[in-house]
ChimeraX commands (.cxc) that place a marker at each C-alpha (Angstrom):
marker #1 position 12.42,0.96,-7.07 radius 0.5
marker #1 position 11.30,-3.17,-6.63 radius 0.5
marker #1 position 8.24,-4.74,-5.57 radius 0.5
marker #1 position 8.10,-7.68,-4.26 radius 0.5
marker #1 position 4.11,-9.53,-3.62 radius 0.5
marker #1 position 3.52,-12.40,-1.14 radius 0.5
marker #1 position 0.66,-13.33,0.91 radius 0.5
marker #1 position 0.06,-13.63,4.74 radius 0.5
marker #1 position -2.84,-15.67,6.43 radius 0.5
marker #1 position -6.60,-15.78,5.40 radius 0.5
marker #1 position -4.98,-14.73,1.93 radius 0.5
marker #1 position -3.94,-11.46,2.25 radius 0.5
marker #1 position -1.64,-9.66,-0.02 radius 0.5
marker #1 position 1.22,-7.86,0.79 radius 0.5
marker #1 position 3.31,-5.37,-1.14 radius 0.5
marker #1 position 6.51,-4.46,-0.11 radius 0.5
marker #1 position 7.68,-1.12,-2.77 radius 0.5
marker #1 position 11.81,-0.78,-1.72 radius 0.5
marker #1 position 12.93,2.76,-3.04 radius 0.5
marker #1 position 11.39,6.26,-3.91 radius 0.5
marker #1 position 7.76,5.46,-4.90 radius 0.5
marker #1 position 6.97,8.49,-7.08 radius 0.5
marker #1 position 6.24,9.35,-10.44 radius 0.5
marker #1 position 8.16,6.64,-12.24 radius 0.5
marker #1 position 7.56,4.00,-9.83 radius 0.5
marker #1 position 3.56,4.60,-8.85 radius 0.5
marker #1 position 2.60,3.20,-12.23 radius 0.5
marker #1 position 4.04,-0.24,-11.59 radius 0.5
marker #1 position 2.17,0.30,-7.79 radius 0.5
marker #1 position -0.98,0.76,-9.02 radius 0.5
marker #1 position -0.82,-2.19,-11.58 radius 0.5
marker #1 position 0.65,-4.58,-9.33 radius 0.5
marker #1 position -2.12,-3.95,-6.97 radius 0.5
marker #1 position -4.56,-4.49,-9.66 radius 0.5
marker #1 position -3.20,-7.57,-10.50 radius 0.5
marker #1 position -3.52,-8.71,-7.22 radius 0.5
marker #1 position -7.09,-7.88,-7.23 radius 0.5
marker #1 position -7.82,-9.35,-10.07 radius 0.5
marker #1 position -5.95,-12.75,-9.39 radius 0.5
marker #1 position -9.11,-12.84,-6.37 radius 0.5
marker #1 position -7.66,-11.14,-3.21 radius 0.5
marker #1 position -9.08,-7.70,-2.37 radius 0.5
marker #1 position -7.52,-7.67,0.88 radius 0.5
marker #1 position -3.98,-5.53,0.27 radius 0.5
marker #1 position -1.47,-4.48,2.76 radius 0.5
marker #1 position 1.47,-2.04,1.26 radius 0.5
marker #1 position 4.46,-3.08,3.77 radius 0.5
marker #1 position 6.11,1.16,3.67 radius 0.5
marker #1 position 9.05,-0.14,5.45 radius 0.5
marker #1 position 11.34,0.04,2.34 radius 0.5
marker #1 position 10.00,3.06,0.58 radius 0.5
marker #1 position 12.49,5.92,1.68 radius 0.5
marker #1 position 10.54,8.96,-0.55 radius 0.5
marker #1 position 6.68,9.61,-1.66 radius 0.5
marker #1 position 5.59,12.05,-3.52 radius 0.5
marker #1 position 1.88,13.13,-4.56 radius 0.5
marker #1 position 2.24,10.54,-7.67 radius 0.5
marker #1 position 2.92,7.73,-5.16 radius 0.5
marker #1 position -0.33,9.09,-3.10 radius 0.5
marker #1 position -1.98,8.74,-5.80 radius 0.5
marker #1 position -1.53,5.20,-6.98 radius 0.5
marker #1 position -2.18,4.12,-3.17 radius 0.5
marker #1 position -5.36,5.85,-3.51 radius 0.5
marker #1 position -5.98,3.93,-7.04 radius 0.5
marker #1 position -5.05,1.15,-5.20 radius 0.5
marker #1 position -7.46,1.56,-2.32 radius 0.5
marker #1 position -10.22,2.12,-4.64 radius 0.5
marker #1 position -9.59,-1.07,-7.01 radius 0.5
marker #1 position -9.76,-2.88,-3.38 radius 0.5
marker #1 position -12.62,-2.12,-2.16 radius 0.5
marker #1 position -14.47,-2.20,-5.51 radius 0.5
marker #1 position -14.17,-6.04,-5.52 radius 0.5
marker #1 position -15.29,-6.23,-1.68 radius 0.5
marker #1 position -11.62,-5.84,-0.36 radius 0.5
marker #1 position -9.62,-3.38,1.41 radius 0.5
marker #1 position -6.21,-1.88,1.15 radius 0.5
marker #1 position -4.36,-0.83,4.23 radius 0.5
marker #1 position -0.75,0.72,4.64 radius 0.5
marker #1 position 2.00,-0.63,7.19 radius 0.5
marker #1 position 5.30,0.35,8.32 radius 0.5
marker #1 position 5.76,4.06,6.73 radius 0.5
marker #1 position 9.82,5.88,7.64 radius 0.5
marker #1 position 9.31,9.37,8.74 radius 0.5
marker #1 position 8.47,11.08,5.94 radius 0.5
marker #1 position 5.84,8.96,4.40 radius 0.5
marker #1 position 3.81,9.71,7.63 radius 0.5
marker #1 position 4.86,13.29,7.33 radius 0.5
marker #1 position 3.07,12.91,3.62 radius 0.5
marker #1 position 0.45,11.16,5.05 radius 0.5
marker #1 position -0.43,13.97,7.82 radius 0.5
marker #1 position 0.42,17.40,5.61 radius 0.5
marker #1 position -2.21,15.49,3.10 radius 0.5
marker #1 position -5.21,14.52,5.42 radius 0.5
marker #1 position -4.45,11.18,4.25 radius 0.5
marker #1 position -3.85,9.04,6.97 radius 0.5
marker #1 position -7.78,10.00,7.89 radius 0.5
marker #1 position -8.16,7.65,4.15 radius 0.5
marker #1 position -5.11,5.49,4.62 radius 0.5
marker #1 position -4.53,4.43,8.32 radius 0.5
marker #1 position -1.27,3.42,9.48 radius 0.5
marker #1 position -0.17,-0.14,10.66 radius 0.5
marker #1 position 2.28,-0.76,13.23 radius 0.5
marker #1 position 3.06,-3.72,10.54 radius 0.5
marker #1 position 1.88,-5.95,7.53 radius 0.5
marker #1 position 0.88,-8.81,10.07 radius 0.5
marker #1 position -0.97,-5.93,12.33 radius 0.5
marker #1 position -2.61,-4.27,9.07 radius 0.5
marker #1 position -5.78,-6.69,9.13 radius 0.5
marker #1 position -5.57,-7.38,13.26 radius 0.5
marker #1 position -3.22,-10.88,12.48 radius 0.5
marker #1 position -0.23,-11.49,14.26 radius 0.5
marker link #1:1,2 radius 0.2
marker link #1:2,3 radius 0.2
marker link #1:3,4 radius 0.2
marker link #1:4,5 radius 0.2
marker link #1:5,6 radius 0.2
marker link #1:6,7 radius 0.2
marker link #1:7,8 radius 0.2
marker link #1:8,9 radius 0.2
marker link #1:9,10 radius 0.2
marker link #1:10,11 radius 0.2
marker link #1:11,12 radius 0.2
marker link #1:12,13 radius 0.2
marker link #1:13,14 radius 0.2
marker link #1:14,15 radius 0.2
marker link #1:15,16 radius 0.2
marker link #1:16,17 radius 0.2
marker link #1:17,18 radius 0.2
marker link #1:18,19 radius 0.2
marker link #1:19,20 radius 0.2
marker link #1:20,21 radius 0.2
marker link #1:21,22 radius 0.2
marker link #1:22,23 radius 0.2
marker link #1:23,24 radius 0.2
marker link #1:24,25 radius 0.2
marker link #1:25,26 radius 0.2
marker link #1:26,27 radius 0.2
marker link #1:27,28 radius 0.2
marker link #1:28,29 radius 0.2
marker link #1:29,30 radius 0.2
marker link #1:30,31 radius 0.2
marker link #1:31,32 radius 0.2
marker link #1:32,33 radius 0.2
marker link #1:33,34 radius 0.2
marker link #1:34,35 radius 0.2
marker link #1:35,36 radius 0.2
marker link #1:36,37 radius 0.2
marker link #1:37,38 radius 0.2
marker link #1:38,39 radius 0.2
marker link #1:39,40 radius 0.2
marker link #1:40,41 radius 0.2
marker link #1:41,42 radius 0.2
marker link #1:42,43 radius 0.2
marker link #1:43,44 radius 0.2
marker link #1:44,45 radius 0.2
marker link #1:45,46 radius 0.2
marker link #1:46,47 radius 0.2
marker link #1:47,48 radius 0.2
marker link #1:48,49 radius 0.2
marker link #1:49,50 radius 0.2
marker link #1:50,51 radius 0.2
marker link #1:51,52 radius 0.2
marker link #1:52,53 radius 0.2
marker link #1:53,54 radius 0.2
marker link #1:54,55 radius 0.2
marker link #1:55,56 radius 0.2
marker link #1:56,57 radius 0.2
marker link #1:57,58 radius 0.2
marker link #1:58,59 radius 0.2
marker link #1:59,60 radius 0.2
marker link #1:60,61 radius 0.2
marker link #1:61,62 radius 0.2
marker link #1:62,63 radius 0.2
marker link #1:63,64 radius 0.2
marker link #1:64,65 radius 0.2
marker link #1:65,66 radius 0.2
marker link #1:66,67 radius 0.2
marker link #1:67,68 radius 0.2
marker link #1:68,69 radius 0.2
marker link #1:69,70 radius 0.2
marker link #1:70,71 radius 0.2
marker link #1:71,72 radius 0.2
marker link #1:72,73 radius 0.2
marker link #1:73,74 radius 0.2
marker link #1:74,75 radius 0.2
marker link #1:75,76 radius 0.2
marker link #1:76,77 radius 0.2
marker link #1:77,78 radius 0.2
marker link #1:78,79 radius 0.2
marker link #1:79,80 radius 0.2
marker link #1:80,81 radius 0.2
marker link #1:81,82 radius 0.2
marker link #1:82,83 radius 0.2
marker link #1:83,84 radius 0.2
marker link #1:84,85 radius 0.2
marker link #1:85,86 radius 0.2
marker link #1:86,87 radius 0.2
marker link #1:87,88 radius 0.2
marker link #1:88,89 radius 0.2
marker link #1:89,90 radius 0.2
marker link #1:90,91 radius 0.2
marker link #1:91,92 radius 0.2
marker link #1:92,93 radius 0.2
marker link #1:93,94 radius 0.2
marker link #1:94,95 radius 0.2
marker link #1:95,96 radius 0.2
marker link #1:96,97 radius 0.2
marker link #1:97,98 radius 0.2
marker link #1:98,99 radius 0.2
marker link #1:99,100 radius 0.2
marker link #1:100,101 radius 0.2
marker link #1:101,102 radius 0.2
marker link #1:102,103 radius 0.2
marker link #1:103,104 radius 0.2
marker link #1:104,105 radius 0.2
marker link #1:105,106 radius 0.2
marker link #1:106,107 radius 0.2
marker link #1:107,108 radius 0.2
marker link #1:108,109 radius 0.2
marker link #1:109,110 radius 0.2
marker link #1:110,111 radius 0.2
view
C-alpha cells in the first residue's frame, strides 16, 4: 500500500491510500493521520478512491484517526470509497460514524 498526502483549501489535509487497507498497512495510516493532526491540521479527509479492499484493521485505523482528529478539535471524513469499502462500512454500521462523501473536495463542503 502506498500513501500520498496533500492539502485542500482552508488547511484541510487529504490522505490518499492506494491498494489494500488491511492489517499490514493500517498502522501506517494511523501514523500518518496522527502526524498530520500533530502538525496542526485537525480536519482530515481520507480519499478512499484508490483503496481496493478494507478489513477490520483498516476500519480500526480510520476510527483511530477519527478519534485523534476529534480530540484536536477537528474531524476525519472519508471520500470516494469503492463498492467493497462502502459495503463493509454499511455492514458494520460504520457509515453512521464515518459518513461517505463523493469527493475529498466536498467532504467539508468545499468544491
